[in-house]
Steps between C-alpha positions, in 0.01 A plus 500: 500500500434837355430819690129484415478144635667608824265798523196272450632261763551789748147629435360153558698462823380842623139398437550174690666681793212750513242219494684308774531815714128569466416140589729515805344825621152357456598185691650708783185713520282188514727347763487816713122508473478134606728571796273787607198270480683229694596744775139619520382140534761439770383809689139382477602156629688660789199715584272195484727304735516796738121536511455127544749504787317788668165322468645179645650699788163668568321164500756355739462798736120469491521128570728565798263769633199271470690210664594722793143627541245306706238323287209708629681826425592380149137408436383840626750684276391291201131568569570871539683499163207328329255744658707802393526356150122465477440851632746658257337335203 
């Protein structure tokens, strides 16, 4: 191999290394972006589960309150709520 052949081979290898480095950086950037999106989705899921849990807890508390209340009182509270709803309309 002559010096010019070696020089051409080195130039070719440098170009390949540069192309591979650029591809690797692009892949890492895409991977980091996907990880950010995945963590955002996980946070949204956690928030959704938290809200759902709070709603279920509220419903359970309301059911317990109504169960402990006499039927006539529960009916009066319900009627008062309907009346207030109509008046606020």
